[in-house]
C-alpha positions as CSV (number, residue, x, y, z in Angstrom):
1,X,-64.3,-13.0,1.1
2,X,-62.9,-13.6,-2.3
3,X,-60.6,-10.7,-3.9
4,X,-62.3,-8.3,-6.0
5,X,-61.2,-8.6,-9.8
6,X,-59.3,-5.7,-11.1
7,X,-60.7,-3.5,-14.1
8,X,-57.2,-3.5,-15.3
9,X,-56.7,-4.9,-19.1
10,X,-53.2,-5.2,-20.4
11,X,-51.9,-6.5,-23.8
12,X,-48.7,-7.8,-25.8
13,X,-49.0,-7.2,-29.3
14,X,-46.4,-8.9,-31.4
15,X,-46.0,-8.8,-35.3
16,X,-45.6,-12.3,-36.6
17,X,-42.5,-11.5,-38.6
18,X,-40.4,-14.1,-36.7
19,X,-40.3,-16.0,-33.5
20,X,-39.8,-14.3,-29.9
21,X,-36.3,-13.2,-28.7
22,X,-35.2,-12.3,-25.4
23,X,-36.3,-8.4,-25.7
24,X,-39.7,-9.6,-26.8
25,X,-40.2,-11.7,-24.2
26,X,-39.1,-9.5,-21.7
27,X,-42.1,-7.0,-23.1
28,X,-44.4,-9.8,-22.8
29,X,-43.4,-10.8,-19.0
30,X,-43.5,-7.2,-18.2
31,X,-46.9,-6.4,-19.4
32,X,-48.2,-9.7,-18.0
33,X,-46.8,-9.3,-14.6
34,X,-48.1,-5.7,-14.4
35,X,-51.6,-7.0,-15.2
36,X,-51.4,-10.0,-12.8
37,X,-50.2,-8.4,-10.0
38,X,-53.5,-6.2,-10.1
39,X,-55.7,-9.0,-10.5
40,X,-56.4,-7.8,-14.1
41,X,-56.4,-9.6,-17.6
42,X,-53.6,-10.3,-20.2
43,X,-54.8,-10.0,-23.6
44,X,-53.1,-11.1,-26.9
45,X,-53.1,-9.1,-30.3
46,X,-51.5,-10.0,-33.4
47,X,-50.2,-6.9,-35.5
48,X,-50.3,-8.6,-38.7
49,X,-51.5,-5.8,-41.2
50,X,-48.2,-5.4,-42.8
51,X,-48.5,-8.6,-44.7
52,X,-45.3,-8.4,-46.6
53,X,-43.7,-8.6,-43.1
54,X,-45.3,-11.5,-42.2
55,X,-43.4,-14.7,-42.0
56,X,-45.0,-18.1,-42.8
57,X,-45.6,-19.9,-39.4
58,X,-44.3,-17.1,-37.4
59,X,-47.6,-16.6,-35.5
60,X,-47.8,-20.4,-34.7
61,X,-44.3,-20.4,-33.1
62,X,-45.1,-17.2,-31.1
63,X,-48.3,-18.7,-29.5
64,X,-46.3,-21.8,-28.7
65,X,-43.1,-19.7,-27.2
66,X,-45.7,-17.7,-25.1
67,X,-47.5,-20.9,-23.8
68,X,-44.3,-22.8,-23.4
69,X,-43.1,-19.8,-21.0
70,X,-46.5,-20.1,-19.1
71,X,-47.8,-16.9,-20.5
72,X,-51.6,-17.7,-21.2
73,X,-53.9,-15.0,-22.4
74,X,-57.3,-14.6,-21.0
75,X,-59.4,-13.8,-24.2
76,X,-59.7,-14.5,-27.8
77,X,-56.7,-13.4,-29.6
78,X,-57.6,-10.2,-31.6
79,X,-55.7,-10.3,-35.1
80,X,-55.7,-7.0,-37.2
81,X,-56.2,-8.4,-40.5
82,X,-59.6,-9.3,-39.2
83,X,-61.0,-5.9,-38.4
84,X,-60.0,-3.8,-41.3
85,X,-63.6,-2.3,-41.6
86,X,-63.3,-1.2,-38.2
87,X,-60.1,1.0,-39.2
88,X,-61.7,2.1,-42.3
89,X,-64.4,3.3,-40.4
90,X,-62.2,5.1,-38.1
91,X,-60.3,6.6,-40.9
92,X,-63.6,8.2,-42.4
93,X,-64.2,9.6,-39.0
94,X,-60.9,11.3,-39.2
95,X,-61.4,12.6,-42.7
96,X,-64.6,14.4,-41.5
97,X,-62.6,16.4,-39.5
98,X,-60.7,18.1,-42.2
99,X,-57.5,17.2,-40.9
100,X,-56.4,14.5,-42.9
101,X,-54.7,15.0,-46.6
102,X,-53.3,13.2,-49.5
103,X,-49.7,12.8,-49.7
104,X,-48.1,11.8,-53.2
105,X,-44.1,11.9,-51.7
106,X,-42.2,9.0,-52.8
107,X,-39.8,7.1,-50.5
108,X,-36.8,8.8,-52.5
109,X,-38.6,12.3,-51.8
110,X,-39.1,11.4,-47.9
111,X,-35.5,10.2,-47.7
112,X,-34.0,13.6,-49.5
113,X,-36.4,16.0,-47.5
114,X,-36.8,14.4,-44.2
115,X,-36.2,16.5,-40.7
116,X,-34.6,15.2,-37.6
117,X,-36.7,14.8,-34.6
118,X,-36.7,13.3,-31.3
119,X,-38.0,10.2,-32.4
120,X,-36.9,9.6,-35.8
121,X,-37.4,11.5,-39.2
122,X,-40.2,14.2,-39.2
123,X,-42.3,14.7,-42.5
124,X,-41.6,18.4,-43.4
125,X,-45.3,18.8,-45.1
126,X,-44.4,18.9,-48.4
127,X,-48.0,18.2,-49.6
128,X,-49.9,20.1,-46.7
129,X,-51.1,22.5,-49.5
130,X,-52.5,20.1,-51.7
131,X,-51.3,17.7,-54.3
132,X,-52.6,17.2,-57.8
133,X,-52.0,13.3,-57.6
134,X,-55.1,10.8,-56.8
135,X,-53.5,7.6,-57.1
136,X,-50.8,5.9,-55.5
137,X,-51.1,8.5,-52.3
138,X,-50.9,7.8,-48.8
139,X,-53.2,9.8,-46.3
140,X,-51.6,11.8,-43.5
141,X,-53.0,13.2,-40.3
142,X,-52.2,17.0,-40.0
143,X,-50.6,17.8,-36.7
144,X,-51.1,21.4,-34.9
145,X,-48.2,23.7,-34.3
146,X,-48.3,23.2,-30.6
147,X,-46.7,21.4,-27.6
148,X,-47.9,18.1,-26.4
149,X,-47.2,16.0,-23.5
150,X,-48.4,12.5,-21.6
151,X,-46.9,11.4,-18.4
152,X,-45.1,7.7,-18.8
153,X,-45.1,5.4,-16.0
154,X,-41.5,4.7,-16.3
155,X,-40.2,7.3,-18.4
156,X,-41.8,10.1,-16.9
157,X,-43.1,13.1,-18.5
158,X,-42.6,13.2,-22.3
159,X,-42.9,16.4,-24.0
160,X,-42.9,17.1,-27.9
161,X,-43.4,20.0,-30.3
162,X,-45.9,18.4,-32.5
163,X,-44.9,20.4,-35.9
164,X,-41.0,20.2,-35.2
165,X,-40.5,16.8,-33.3
166,X,-43.5,14.6,-34.8
167,X,-44.9,15.9,-38.0
168,X,-47.9,14.9,-40.0
169,X,-47.9,11.1,-39.8
170,X,-49.4,8.2,-42.2
171,X,-52.6,6.9,-41.6
172,X,-53.4,5.1,-44.5
173,X,-50.0,3.8,-46.7
174,X,-50.0,4.5,-50.6
175,X,-50.5,0.9,-51.0
176,X,-53.7,0.9,-49.3
177,X,-52.8,-0.5,-46.1
178,X,-54.2,1.2,-42.8
179,X,-51.3,2.3,-41.0
180,X,-49.8,1.1,-37.8
181,X,-50.6,4.3,-35.5
182,X,-54.1,4.3,-36.6
183,X,-54.6,0.3,-36.3
184,X,-53.2,0.6,-33.0
185,X,-55.1,3.4,-31.6
186,X,-58.4,1.7,-32.8
187,X,-57.1,-1.8,-31.2
188,X,-56.6,-0.5,-27.8
189,X,-60.2,0.9,-27.5
190,X,-61.6,-2.2,-29.1
191,X,-59.8,-4.5,-26.5
192,X,-60.7,-2.1,-23.4
193,X,-56.9,-1.6,-22.7
194,X,-56.2,0.3,-19.7
195,X,-52.7,0.3,-19.7
196,X,-49.8,-0.3,-22.5
197,X,-46.6,-1.8,-21.6
198,X,-44.1,-1.8,-24.2
199,X,-40.4,-0.5,-25.3
200,X,-39.2,2.9,-24.8
201,X,-38.4,2.9,-28.8
202,X,-42.4,3.3,-29.1
203,X,-42.5,6.3,-27.5
204,X,-42.7,8.4,-30.6
205,X,-45.6,5.9,-31.5
206,X,-47.3,6.4,-28.4
207,X,-47.6,10.0,-29.0
208,X,-49.2,9.5,-32.5
209,X,-51.7,7.0,-31.3
210,X,-52.6,9.6,-28.8
211,X,-53.3,12.1,-31.4
212,X,-55.4,9.4,-33.2
213,X,-57.3,8.7,-30.1
214,X,-58.0,12.4,-29.4
215,X,-59.3,13.0,-33.0
216,X,-61.5,9.9,-32.4
217,X,-62.6,11.1,-29.1
218,X,-61.2,7.9,-27.4
219,X,-60.3,7.7,-23.9
220,X,-56.6,6.6,-24.1
221,X,-54.8,4.1,-21.9
222,X,-52.2,5.0,-19.5
223,X,-48.6,4.1,-20.7
224,X,-45.4,2.6,-19.5
225,X,-42.4,2.3,-21.7
226,X,-39.7,-0.1,-21.0
227,X,-35.9,0.2,-21.3
228,X,-34.9,-1.2,-24.6
229,X,-32.6,-4.3,-24.3
230,X,-29.3,-3.7,-26.4
231,X,-26.4,-5.9,-26.8
232,X,-22.5,-5.2,-26.2
233,X,-22.3,-3.4,-29.3
234,X,-25.5,-1.0,-28.4
235,X,-27.4,-2.9,-30.9
236,X,-31.3,-3.2,-29.9
237,X,-32.5,-6.8,-29.7
238,X,-34.8,-7.3,-32.6
239,X,-35.4,-9.6,-35.5
240,X,-33.8,-7.3,-37.9
241,X,-30.6,-7.7,-35.9
242,X,-30.9,-11.3,-35.9
243,X,-31.7,-11.9,-32.1
244,X,-31.7,-15.6,-31.0
245,X,-35.1,-16.9,-30.6
246,X,-36.0,-18.0,-27.3
247,X,-36.3,-21.9,-26.8
248,X,-39.3,-23.4,-25.0
249,X,-37.0,-26.0,-23.6
250,X,-35.1,-23.4,-21.7
251,X,-38.3,-21.6,-20.6
252,X,-37.5,-21.3,-16.8
253,X,-33.9,-20.0,-17.8
254,X,-35.4,-17.6,-20.3
255,X,-37.8,-16.0,-17.5
256,X,-35.3,-15.9,-15.1
257,X,-33.1,-13.9,-17.5
258,X,-36.1,-11.8,-18.3
259,X,-36.7,-11.1,-14.8
260,X,-33.2,-9.9,-14.4
261,X,-33.6,-7.7,-17.1
262,X,-36.5,-6.0,-15.7
263,X,-34.7,-5.8,-12.4
264,X,-36.6,-8.4,-10.7
265,X,-34.0,-10.4,-9.2
266,X,-35.4,-14.0,-8.6
267,X,-33.7,-16.0,-5.4
268,X,-31.5,-19.0,-6.2
269,X,-34.3,-21.2,-4.9
270,X,-36.7,-20.0,-7.5
271,X,-34.4,-20.3,-10.5
272,X,-35.0,-23.9,-10.9
273,X,-38.9,-24.0,-10.8
274,X,-41.0,-24.8,-13.9
275,X,-42.7,-21.6,-15.7
276,X,-46.0,-21.5,-13.5
277,X,-44.5,-21.6,-10.1
278,X,-41.8,-19.2,-11.1
279,X,-44.5,-17.1,-12.6
280,X,-46.5,-17.2,-9.3
281,X,-43.4,-16.0,-7.2
282,X,-42.8,-13.0,-10.2
283,X,-46.5,-12.1,-9.7
284,X,-46.2,-12.0,-6.1
285,X,-43.0,-9.8,-6.0
286,X,-43.5,-7.9,-9.0
287,X,-42.1,-4.4,-8.3
288,X,-42.8,-1.9,-10.8
289,X,-40.6,1.0,-9.1
290,X,-37.4,-1.2,-9.8
291,X,-37.7,-1.5,-13.4
292,X,-36.5,2.1,-13.7
293,X,-36.6,4.9,-16.1
294,X,-33.7,4.4,-18.4
295,X,-34.3,4.3,-22.0
296,X,-32.1,1.5,-23.1
297,X,-30.6,-1.4,-20.8
298,X,-27.8,-3.8,-21.9
299,X,-28.4,-7.4,-21.5
300,X,-26.8,-8.4,-17.8
301,X,-23.6,-9.8,-18.7
302,X,-23.3,-8.6,-22.3
303,X,-20.5,-6.0,-21.7
304,X,-20.5,-2.2,-22.1
305,X,-23.5,0.0,-23.0
306,X,-23.4,2.3,-25.9
307,X,-26.3,4.3,-27.1
308,X,-28.2,2.3,-29.4
309,X,-29.9,4.5,-31.6
310,X,-32.8,2.2,-30.8
311,X,-35.7,3.9,-32.5
312,X,-34.0,4.6,-35.8
313,X,-34.7,1.7,-38.2
314,X,-38.4,1.2,-37.1
315,X,-39.3,5.1,-37.1
316,X,-37.6,5.5,-40.5
317,X,-39.7,2.6,-42.2
318,X,-42.8,3.7,-40.8
319,X,-42.2,7.3,-42.0
320,X,-41.3,6.1,-45.4
321,X,-44.7,4.4,-46.1
């Protein structure tokens, strides 16, 4: 009798702002193994809405890197730039709820008035009571003065007070670009994602996306947030920090290193294999419980761990839109 196919649907969603580095490979691999170990499918989405951040040729390079490491997606790629109408329809639905308002705050104003929050800067509600400006305004979702929580598969129970820790957040930027939180929430539903595997630096985004899903009456996926990889100086491995791209010629070495970062130690006889049999072993031996609940983790052998402040740059940039 053949093994029944799981209803599990996972995904990897890189931004085409540069090539994959070890940190992004770890995320891709973890999401891939979590899907394949359950007999599910693994999907690929390109988060390319923020066109100023898109680097020429980056998407093609990312696809080559994934394929070169044996990470093959199971369905057609979803590119956000091809689904603007879906996001606009979702935005109109949220506007009908009466919880969306215009915000005319400039970047300078936001910089000067931000409040500290668990996951980054919190909007102080400057335009909650209205703004006279009709042009060059963003659209924000009004949050409740209430507590919110969700259970994370690796990081455990996550609790925030919405007004103090999250704040009203952007659904559409002042330049007209749909905000990341709205687009991502719509994407998960459109692709039928049942579980999201990504870095712990995005826990704040997860809460915002869950609020969007709640407003749109979308059944949310489950979430697992990985420890964020940092170097010996405590800096997150990222394109902004000029992390080195993973080389296809060293695919097996890279996969073994990524497995080590996930606390999935490959035996010596596996290390020399090509990506396909190496991944077959990894799927058969995948143990999610070994990943652990740390919010950050140093690259093995890179030195002492320091607190990275790993989410600060991204959360700040999103908040300033």
